[in-house]
N, C-alpha and C positions, 0 to 999 in steps of 0.2 A: 366250854360251849354247851348249851342246853341240848340234851338228847331228845329228839322228837320221837314220840312213841309210835311204834308200828301199829297199824290198825288191826283190830280183831273184831269178832262178832259183836262184842259188847260196845266197843267204841262206835262201830258203824251203826248200831241200833240207836245209840244216843244221838248221833248226827241226824239220822232219819227222823227221830222223834222231834228234835229241835226244828228241823226243816218244816215238818208238818205243823208244828205249833205256830210257826211264822207264816203259814199258808202258802209255802212254795209248791210249785207244780211237780208232778212226778218226773217230768223231763229235767227240771232243775236239780232234783234230788239225785237222779241217776248221773247227771253231769258232775255234781259235786263229789259223789262217791268215786267216780272214775279217776278224777284228778287227785283226790285225797289218797287213794290207794297208791297211785304212781309216786306221789310225793313222799309218803311215809316209807315205802319200800326202797326208794332211792337212797335214803340215808343222808341226803344233802340238806343244808340249810335252805330256807325259802328262796333267798336271792340267787344262790347257786343253781337251784332247781329251775327257776324261771329263766335264768341266763342260758342254761343248757337247752331249754325249749327254743329260745330265740336263735341260738347258734345252730340248732338243728333245722331251722327254717320254718318253724311253726308260725302261723299268722298272728298278728297282734290280738285278734279276737280270742284265739286259743289261749294265748299267754294271759290275757285279761281274765278269762274264765278260770284258768288254773289258779291265778292269784286270788280271786274271790273265794274259790273253794278252800284254799289253804288258810286264808284269814278266818273263814267260818269255822273250819276244823279246829284251829288253835284257840279261837275264842270259846268254842264249845267245850273242848276237852280240858283246857288248862287255864280256866278263868282266874284261878287263884295264884298263878305263877307270875312274879314280877319279871323273871327272865323271859318268859314267853311274851309278855307285854312289850319288852324291849325289842324282841324280834319283830313283833307286829308293827311297832313304831318305825322300824328300819326298813320295812318292806316298800318297794317302789310302787307307784301308781302307773300302770301301763295305760297310755292314752289309746282311746278308741280310734280306729282308722276312720278317716273322714271321706269315705267313698260315697259317691252319689249313686242312688239306686238306678238300676236298669229299667227303662220305660219302653213299653211297646206303643206303637201308634194305633189309632182306631182300626186302620186297615189291617195291621198285623194281628190284632185281636180277632177280627172277623175271619181272617184266614185260619187261625188256630181252631176256631169253632167249626168252620165249614169243612175242614179236612177230618174232623173227629166224628166218625160215623156211629160209634157206640153211644146210645142215648144217655147212659149213666155218665160216661166220660165227658160227653159234650156239656151236660148240665153242670158237672163239677167245674169245668172251665167257665161256663157262663155265670154261675152263682158266685164264684170267686172274684170275677171281675166286676159284675154288676152291683155287688154289695160290699166289695172291699173286705172279704172275709179272710181271716187267717186260716192256714191249712188245718189246724186243730178244730176250728169252728165249722169247717166244711165236714170234716170227719164225724163230728159229734152232733151235727144238725138233726133235729127230730121233727117229725110231722107236726107235733103239737106246738112247735115254736113258730109255725108259719100261719099267719092270719091272711087267708085268701080274700076275705071281704075288705080288709083295710089295706091290703097290699103292703104288708110289713113282715119283717122277720124279727123275732124277739130272741136275741142271743143271751143265754143265761149263764152266769158264772163264767164269763170269758176271762181273758188274761187279767190278772189282778182281782179276780173274783167279782168283776163288775158286770152288771147287765147293761145292754144297750139295744136300741131299736134301729134297724136299718131298713132300707126300701126293698120291696120285692118287685123286680122287673117284670113287666108284662110278658116278655118273651120267656123268662124263666118260669113264670106262673103257668103259662100254657104247656111248657115242657113237663113240669111237675104233675099237672093234671093227667098227662098221658103216660107217666112213668109206671104207675102201678095202681091197682084198685085198693090194695091193702095199705092204707095210709096210717100205719101204726109203727111206733119205734123209730129207728134211724132212717133217714131219707135215703142215704147212699149205702147200698149193700152189694157185696160181691156176688158172684154166681153161687158161692157156697153160703150165702146169707150171713157173711161176716162183715165187720167194719173194714173200710179201706185203711191202709197204712199210709204214713207220710211218704214212704219210698214209692209205693204204687202210684200215688197221685203225682209225685215227681216224674215218674216214668211216663205217665199219661201226657204230661205237658212237654217233656223232652221229645217224645215220639211225634207229637203234633208239630213241634218246631222243626224237626227233621223233615217231615213231609212238606212243610211250607217253604223250607229253605232259609228260614230265619236263623242267622248265625249269632245272635246275641245270647249271652249266658242267662237263660231263662229258668226261673224257679217258680213254684206256686206263689211265692210272695211277690213276684213280678206283676201278677194280676192285681194285687192289692195296691202296689205302687202306681200302676197305670190308672187304676180307678181314681185315686186321690189326685193325680196329676191332671187327668182329663177334666175332673170336676173343677179344679182350680183354673184351668184354661177356659172353661165355660163361664167363669166369673162367680163361682160359688164362694161364699165367705169362708175364709180359712178356719173360723171357729166352728162352723157347721161340719167341715171336713174332719176337724179334730174329734168332734163328738161321734161322727159316723165311724171313724177308725177306732174309737175307744182309747185315744191317747190321754194320759193323765196331764201331760205338760205340752202346751202348744209349741214349745221349741222343737219337739219331735216332729210335729206336723210341718213346721216351717222348712224342712229339708226339701219339700216339693216345690217351693218357690225357686229353688236353685236349678231344677230340671225342667220346669215349665217353660214353654216357648211363648207364653202369653205376652211378655214384654219384649223378649229378644226379637221376635218376628217384626216388631215395630221399629227396630233399629236397623238402619241400612248399612250394609257392609261397605267399607271404603273402596272395595274392588268394583262395586256396582254404582258408586257415586261419581 
């Protein structure tokens, strides 16, 4: 059996360099390194390592991420080995869980906003929902990206290194005007003038949900899911929604047709007929 090399500073550096050359985000690089180290130190073949994760109860998404990281590692470190290629060919493809996204109603969104008294926190929720932003896009939003005259936000080098233009809500616009006089640099800064972290924004939304009594499993991405679903229910063309979300493939956007009540509400339940 081919011995999988244990990682060291040199191999980790090669992996990082290869990731950067392929344009992967820092989050993806960190994720890959995490699973590569665990895999290499386990001493197990890839199939056994992934099976151990499954038997431990890790989610399908975790196992998928580990599988991608291992494939990348083996392809990067041992490209010239036919034995390694045989291992790669024998690795399973873990199917993605087909979970439907959690969607909040318009009323629930309004409740989250109304119970959030901190102006920074309230605007974070508002801009996340009103423009369908990813959490990283909220964190890295700069004043120079906002066009107050044209009511647009220019998201630069977003996921996949793609730019896109989204709408600037009038309510968000008013809130941003009152946020600070110094409209330079990042829009959302903590009391210590640092950028918000993903965990902090997660806690902001979790705390708002607790205050409102909403028992759904809400994350910052729930705001983005709700944005897309509500647009679809209002009759917005799915192709425009795809562009607003920055999806490369419209099949990703089509998931919202499964959670929209646009057509379901027109079907009468047999209990009511």
